[in-house]
VEXMAR-802481 format. One line per 4 residues: number of its first residue (from 1); their letters; for each residue z, y, x of C-alpha. Coordinates in nm, 4 decimals. Layout:
NUM> a> Z,Y,X ~ ...
! end
This chain:
1> mgrs> 0.0000,0.0000,0.0000 ~ 0.0900,0.2445,0.2767 ~ 0.0393,0.6161,0.2425 ~ -0.2221,0.5989,-0.0312
5> gslv> 0.0493,0.5520,-0.2964 ~ 0.2458,0.8573,-0.1990 ~ 0.2393,1.1752,-0.4049 ~ 0.3147,1.3651,-0.0830
9> wlwr> 0.0103,1.2097,0.0817 ~ -0.2027,1.2954,-0.2212 ~ -0.0691,1.6506,-0.2290 ~ -0.1179,1.7041,0.1439
13> semk> -0.4643,1.5501,0.1472 ~ -0.5833,1.7736,-0.1379 ~ -0.4171,2.0981,-0.0310 ~ -0.4990,2.3210,0.2626
17> rrnv> -0.2505,2.2933,0.5457 ~ -0.0240,2.5934,0.5846 ~ 0.1997,2.5176,0.8805 ~ 0.1748,2.8671,1.0210
21> gerp> 0.4442,3.1199,0.9323 ~ 0.7238,3.1003,0.6800 ~ 0.7372,2.8726,0.3808 ~ 0.6031,3.0365,0.0681
25> tffd> 0.8620,3.1771,-0.1669 ~ 0.8286,3.1934,-0.5433 ~ 1.1733,3.3082,-0.6519 ~ 1.3977,3.5977,-0.5586
29> dpaa> 1.6824,3.3598,-0.4822 ~ 1.6201,3.1441,-0.1714 ~ 1.8382,2.8743,-0.3273 ~ 1.5850,2.8382,-0.6108
33> dqlm> 1.3070,2.7851,-0.3555 ~ 1.5219,2.5271,-0.1749 ~ 1.5858,2.3484,-0.5035 ~ 1.2131,2.3471,-0.5746
37> alfm> 1.1458,2.1944,-0.2305 ~ 1.4139,1.9329,-0.2961 ~ 1.2663,1.8628,-0.6393 ~ 0.9196,1.8156,-0.4897
41> amsa> 1.0476,1.5803,-0.2185 ~ 1.2365,1.3669,-0.4697 ~ 0.9374,1.3651,-0.7049 ~ 0.7147,1.2435,-0.4225
45> elst> 0.9575,0.9635,-0.3422 ~ 0.9712,0.8587,-0.7062 ~ 0.5922,0.8560,-0.7298 ~ 0.5787,0.6322,-0.4239
49> lydr> 0.8269,0.3982,-0.5889 ~ 0.6114,0.3851,-0.9038 ~ 0.3191,0.2672,-0.6911 ~ 0.5346,0.0182,-0.5041
53> vdtl> 0.6643,-0.1322,-0.8297 ~ 0.3050,-0.1466,-0.9541 ~ 0.2104,-0.3382,-0.6393 ~ 0.4970,-0.5829,-0.6888
57> erll> 0.4071,-0.6362,-1.0545 ~ 0.0448,-0.7055,-0.9671 ~ 0.1294,-0.9451,-0.6849 ~ 0.3969,-1.1249,-0.8878
61> gdkd> 0.1516,-1.1598,-1.1742 ~ -0.0523,-1.3872,-0.9469 ~ 0.2365,-1.5941,-0.8046 ~ 0.6132,-1.6314,-0.8262
65> vvsr> 0.7161,-1.5157,-0.4786 ~ 0.5689,-1.2527,-0.2492 ~ 0.6592,-1.1596,0.1049 ~ 0.7256,-0.8132,0.2367
69> deve> 0.4070,-0.8398,0.4425 ~ 0.2034,-0.9094,0.1283 ~ 0.3451,-0.5947,-0.0313 ~ 0.2778,-0.3880,0.2816
73> dyrp> -0.0740,-0.5282,0.3214 ~ -0.1756,-0.4806,-0.0422 ~ -0.4696,-0.2441,-0.0835 ~ -0.5546,-0.1444,-0.4400
77> gaev> -0.9146,-0.1678,-0.5507 ~ -1.1034,0.1188,-0.7082 ~ -0.9920,0.0330,-1.0627 ~ -0.6240,0.0102,-0.9660
81> eqer> -0.6484,0.3316,-0.7661 ~ -0.8006,0.5069,-1.0684 ~ -0.5144,0.3823,-1.2877 ~ -0.2623,0.5110,-1.0336
85> rarr> -0.4394,0.8436,-1.0033 ~ -0.4271,0.8859,-1.3817 ~ -0.0563,0.7965,-1.3807 ~ 0.0100,1.0496,-1.1035
89> eqyi> -0.1759,1.3227,-1.2925 ~ 0.0344,1.2599,-1.6036 ~ 0.3487,1.2502,-1.3894 ~ 0.2667,1.5857,-1.2293
93> krlf> 0.1915,1.7381,-1.5700 ~ 0.5307,1.6218,-1.7001 ~ 0.7103,1.7507,-1.3903 ~ 0.5544,2.0957,-1.4067
97> rvir> 0.5448,2.1358,-1.7851 ~ 0.8325,2.3841,-1.7915 ~ 0.6851,2.5900,-1.5111 ~ 0.3412,2.5920,-1.6744
101> edgd> 0.4825,2.6905,-2.0127 ~ 0.7425,2.9419,-1.8942 ~ 0.6082,3.0344,-1.5507 ~ 0.5729,3.4027,-1.6270
105> klvp> 0.9443,3.4107,-1.7146 ~ 1.0501,3.2129,-1.4059 ~ 0.8478,3.3892,-1.1359 ~ 0.8888,3.7593,-1.0547
109> hdkm> 0.5668,3.9577,-1.0866 ~ 0.5519,4.0384,-0.7159 ~ 0.5255,3.6619,-0.6502 ~ 0.2881,3.5850,-0.9382
113> eryq> -0.0300,3.5766,-0.7274 ~ 0.1170,3.3180,-0.4913 ~ 0.2537,3.1205,-0.7867 ~ -0.0833,3.1206,-0.9637
117> alqd> -0.2585,2.9999,-0.6473 ~ -0.0180,2.7050,-0.6288 ~ -0.0732,2.6263,-0.9964 ~ -0.4508,2.6317,-0.9456
121> elkn> -0.4235,2.3976,-0.6478 ~ -0.2002,2.1558,-0.8393 ~ -0.4286,2.1654,-1.1413 ~ -0.7319,2.0832,-0.9260
125> s> -0.5648,1.7979,-0.7374
! end
């Protein structure tokens, strides 16, 4: 399964790298930005676990016992990858529903341009 099942991998592969300079801020309170970063990291881990469970279910559907190596070596085909991609898209929509619906109330206007750029990138991923 490897990195292909990771939401972080998906996010990083689709987004432009921005390692130069400070982390982007979206809220006046730095603690809110730290919570958002924590939320994103935990969401990525959970998405990876969804894919890992999916791998186990698929392998166990074929036989009663699987080894760790079989799980690690599993590579989803195009159809499985499409199913996972659709699940990830729904997952991201659920995670960001509140921000999409109430974003103008959550983000100060001086940060709105940066916020909108992030929303556009997430929507297109």
